N, C-alpha and C positions, 0 to 999 in steps of 0.2 A: 605200673599199678592201674587196675581198671575196676569198675563196678558195672553190674548189669542193670539196665533200666527196665522198669515194669512194662508190661505189654501195651498199656494205654499210651505211655510216653513214646514207645516205638512207633505206634501207628500215627500219632500226632506229628512226630518228626518226619516220617516218611510222607505223610500227606502234604506237608509244607514243601518238601522237596519236589514231589511229583507234580503238584499243582502249580509250582513256580512261585509260591508265596514266600519262599526264603531265598535270599540272595546267595547263600553259600551253605554247604553241609554243616551240620551241627559240630560246637566246640567239644586145540591144536588138532589139528584135525584128529583123526581117530588113532593117533600114534601114542597116546598116553598109555600107561600100564593098565591092563585090564584087571583092576583090583576090586572094583565096586561090586557088591553082591546084589544091590538093587539098582536098576537102570537109573542113571543120573537125572533124567528128566521126569522121573516119577517119584523122586524122594520128597517126602513131606516134612522132614525135620525142619524146624524153624530156628533161625539164628536169633540171638538176643543182642539188642543194641547195647554197646558198652559206653561208659563214661570214662574216658582215658585221662589219666593224670600225667601232665607234661613232665618229662625227665629234666633233671638238673645236671646230669652226667654227660659231658661232651662225648661225641662219637666221631669216627672217621667220616670224611666228606669229600666231595669233588670240588675242584677249582677251575674256573674259567675266567680269562681276562683279569686275573689278579683278585678275584672275589669268590666266596663260597658259591657253589652251584648246586642247588637242589631243584628237582623237577618232577613232572609227570610225563609219561610217554606211553607208547603203544607198540604193538607188533602188527606186521602185515607181511604176507608172503607172496602176493601176486603182482607187485609193482613192476617186476621185470618181464612179465609175459602177457598180462592183459593189455587192452588197447591203451594208447597214450592218453586218450580222453579219460579212461577209467583211472589211470595212475594220477593224472592231474587232479581229478576230483578228490581222490583219497588224500593227496597232499594238502589240498585246500581245506578239506574237512579237519585235518590235523591242526592246521593253523587256527581255524575257527574255534577249535576245542582248547587252544592255548597250550598244546603239547610242545615239548622242546626236543624230544628224541624219538625217532622211529627205529625199531629193530627189524631188519629184513635179511632175507637169504642172499648170500653172495656165492651160491652154488646152484648149478643145474646140470647134473651129470647123466650121461646116457651111454649106451653101448656104441657099436660102430654105426656108421651112417647108412649101412645097408639093412639096419634093423636087427642085427645079431647082438647077442650078449647084453640085452637090456635086463636090468633087475626088475623093472616095471615097464610094461608097454604103455604107450609107444616109445617112451624114453625121453621125449621132448615135451615141452609145455606149449601147446598151440604154435609149434614150429620153433620155439626158442630153446636154446641149450648153450651151456658154457664150455663143458668138457665132453669129449667123446673118445672112443677107442680107435686108434689108428692101427689096423692089423698089419700093415706093411712095415711100420716102424716098431711094432710090438710095445707100444706105450700110449698113454693118453695124449691127445692133442687138444687145441683150444680154438674156440670159435670167437674170434675177435671182431666179427662183422656186425651188421645191423640186426641179425637174429641172435646175437650173442652178447658179448661184453660191451658193445656200443650202447646197448640198452641200459646197462648198469651205469655207464658214463652219463647218460641222459638223465636218469633218475637222480644221481648225485647233483648234477647241475641244476635241476629243478628244485631239489631240496634246498640247495644253497640260496637260490633266489628268494626262498620263503623263510630263510633263517632257521631252518630245521637241521638238526644233527641226525646222523645215521650210524647205527651199529651194524657192521657187516659181519655176518656169520659164515664161516669158511667151509663147514660140512654139516652133515646131519646124521644123527644116530639112526633115524627112521628111514624107510625106503622111499618115502615121498621125496620127489625131486632127485632121485638117485641115491645120494648119500653114501655112507660107509660100505654098505653091501654092494653098491655098484663098483667101487674100487676092488672089492674081493672078487666079484664076477669077472672083471677084466683079467685077473691073474689066476683064475681057476681055484680060488680058495673058498672053503665052505664053512668056516667058523668065524662068527662075528667078531670075537675078541682079537682075531688076528689082524684086524685093521690097525690096532695099536702096537702090534708086535712084528709083523712080517717086514723085512727090510725093504722089499720092493714096493710095498704099499706105503710105508713111511716115506720113502723117497718120492713116490708119485705125489703124495700129499705135500711134501716140501716143494716140489716143482710147481704145484698149483699155488701155494702160498707165494712163491717167488714171482710167478707170472702175474698174479693179481696185485700184490702189495707194491710191486715196482712199476705198475702200469701208469701210463700217462693218459689222462682223460681226453678223448678225441673231440669233446665239445668245447672245452675251455683251455686245453693244453696244460692243465695243472696236474702234476704228478700226485697220485694217491697219497704218497708219503707226505706231501706238502699241503694236503687239503684239510683244513680244520673242520670241514663239513663232516668228516668221519669222527664220530664219538669214540669208537673203539673197534678193535678186531676181536672176534670171538672164535675160538678154535673149532667149536662144534655146537650144534643145537642138541642139548640134553644127552651128552655122551654117557653111555652105559656099556657094560661088557655083554649085554644081551639086548635084543629088541623084539622079542616075541615073534620071530620069524623062524624059518627052517634052518638058518645058519647058527642058531644058539647052541652053545656047548656048556655043559655043567661044570667042567673043570678046565684047567689050562690057564686060568687067570686068577688073580686075587686083587686086593686093594692097591697094590703097587703097579698094576698093569696100566691103568689110565694115568696114574700119578706120574710115572716115568715118562709116558708119552707127552703129557701136558708140560712137563719140565723141558723136554727136548724141543717141542714145537713152539712154546712161548719164547724160549731163548732165541730160536731161529727168527721168529717174527721181529723181535726186538733188534736183532742184528741187522735187519733190513730197514726197519722203521723205528727210530728212537723217539719219534714225535707223538705217536698214538699209544693209548692204553691197550692192554691185552687182558682178556678174561677167558676162562675156560668155557662158560656157557652152560654149566651143569644145573641140575634141578635143586641143588642145595641139600642133598641127603647128608646127614651128620652121623658121627660114630657113637654119640651118647646123647641122652636126653630122656624125655618122657617115654613111657612104654608104648611105642607105636613103631611100625616097621621103617618109616623114613629116618628114624634115629639109630638104625642098625647098619649104617653105611652099606645099603643094599646095592647090588649090581656093580660092585667095584667102585662106588662113588663115595668119597669122603671130602665134602666141600671145604671144610676148614683146612684140611691138608692141602687142597688145591690152592686156597687163598694164601697159604704160607710160602708158596713157591716164589723165588726171587724175581721172576719176570712176569708174574701175575699182579695186576694193579688193583683189582677189586674182585670180590666174590659175587656170585649170583645165586638166586634161589627162585623156584617156581612154586605155585600154590594151586592145587586142584583137588580139594577134599572129595568132590563128587567122583572123579575118576579114580582116586586113590582109596575109596571105600572107608573114609574116615569121618569122624563126628564133626558137628558144626563148630565145636570149640577148638578143633585142631589148628585152624588157621591163625587164631589169635596167639597161641603159644608158639607156633612156627615163626611168626614175625619176631616175637620177643627173643626167641632162641637165636635168631640170626643177627639181631642187633647186639646181643651179648657176644656172639662169636666174632662179630666185627671188631668189637673193643678188644677182645683177646688177641686177634691177629694184627690189629692196627691198620686195617684197610676197610673201605666201605663194602657193605653187602647190599646188593641191589635186588629188590623184588622186581624181576624183569618179565615175569609172566604170571597172571592169575586169572581165574575164571570160575563162574558158577553157571550151571546150565539153566536155560529157560526153554519153554516150549512155545512155539508160535503157531498162529493160524496158517493153514495150508492154502492161502489165497494171496491175492496181490497186496493186501494190506500188511501181511506179515506181523500182525499184532501179537504181542505176548499174551498167552492165555494161561500160563502156569509158571510160577517160580519168580515173578518179578519182585515181590516184597522180600523174599528170601535172598535174592541177589542183592537188592539195594542195601539191606542190613549188613550183609557180609562185606560189601564194598565200602560202606561207611566205616565199619569196624577196622578193616585192614588198612585203609588209607589214613584213618585217624591214628592208628598205632604207628604207622610209618612216620607220619607227621610229628607226633608228640613224643614218641619213645626213642627217637634217635636214628631213624632210617633216612637216607639221603634222597630217595626217589622211589616211585612205583610206576610200573609199566603193565598195562592190561593186555590180555589176549581176548579179542582181536578187533581192530578198527577196520571197517569196510565202508566203501562208498557205492557209487553207481557203476554197475557193470556195463550197462547201456543206458541211454537217456530214459529216465522214468522207471528203470529196472535195477533195484539194488542187487549187489553181489550176494548170492545165496548164503544163508546162515547154515553152512554145512555142519558145523560142530556144536551149534547151540550156544556159543559164547559171544557171538557177534554184537558189536555196538555200532549203531548207525547215527548219522548226523541228526541231532535234534531229538532223539528219543529220550526216554526217562533216564536211562543210565548215562547217556551222553551228557545230559544236563547236570547230573550228580557229579560225574568225574571231571567235567569242565570246571566246576567249582573248586575241586581239589587242585586242578592244574593251575588255577589262578592263585591259590594259597601257598602251594609248595615252595616256590622260590623265596618267599619272604617269611613264612611262618614255620617251616620245618626246623625242628630243634637242632638237628645236626648242623645246619648252616647258621642258625641264629646264635648258637653257643660258640661258634667259631668266629663270629664277627669281632673285629678289632684286633685280630691276630695277624701276624705276617704269614701270607699264603704263598710265598715264593715269588719268583720273577713273573711278571705279567705275560700271558701268552694266550693266543686264540685257541690253542689246543687244550682240551680238557685233561686234567691230571687228578690224581687222588692224594689225599693227605690223611695222616693219622690224627687222632683226636688231639685237640689243643690241650695243653697242660700248663704248668708253671713256666715251662720252656717254650720255645718256638716250634710249632708243628713243622715237620719236614715231609718229604715225599714218603708216601705210604710204603713204597718198596725199598726205601733206603736201608742199607745194612747197618 
């Protein structure tokens, strides 16, 4: 339940936050779907601040070290190829912000080393790549050295030193960093949905899963399987049967296409690694709900069906009303809908990406000149809804640091949050509150959460009985 605050109350609350007079908030790149009719950084619609009523209904939640685990986190994609100084700066910023989990790409796919068969030129990122096509063997090969997976080893070891957990995403719906279409290019396939269907491609993806999941870290000699620094494996970033590129096909797929693939691949990951959680990594599209296209299971995505799979431990959903061409109220309903779906499925639903566009000055200051208040109100609403209505966590897109000394990593997609800026201070407040105040964890307090373990797991909502593993049959 919520009510909307009047305009004067909104401005007073925001002024307190932005000027630092309140100690806490009140009680991707261009690959998103091109749905918006008005450019996102020119939209003038204003969000209304909500007064959120705390739920008394328990919800599924995460467990770590024998206790409920609720948190705030962020996404970042450049940790494995920017300079080590830039990566360390980003990790330190995350610690200062009190974040607990970072979500990052565990893929960097390219064509052959002679520059052929790249889905995107040049195929590597500043000389870094993880997979490449070996024409002599007729299959993908792996770069395990210092310009490849040794860099991922290093990021994990540095995250561990700082007490950060990391979600590792295994592939990408979009062509950035190679992704699914790079697999198809390797095998001469030109229909995007065939990533989920072609036997050769599915086997190549399984081979990649095996190579990465069973890897031993070259920095600390810890097997990935045994490393509690890993929060979860995700099968893909925003899987869809289309990606708005030239490989899209109008038919040959339906809602069962990704569902069957996710069932197969999640079972395979679990067969290799029973310690870590597995998620699909989808945007959270649902088959029913209010009259808006994300409730029509578009692009072959039914998030609730994904979450019901036996080897999926939690659901995910993303939130981009600007890119999706939706009204300012959509996000509030979207969160409530996924908390409700979470209770139906008996597994947590994680808001793992969200963003509102802003426009910045085109100078060294990078000051926001449009959209700050709109963003602040949206982020207050969304985090307050997660906190009070039964969500276990929220993770924003995107946290960035210094690319070079005195030079911030560019705000390419207009979602970036930087150390110490207005939105940083706002969300750091929620990061401090989420572990102790999130209702999903508070309402689970005092229950038996299963054996104590450093690995994060998921639990169904507590009831009169003892909550068990969320994926228990």
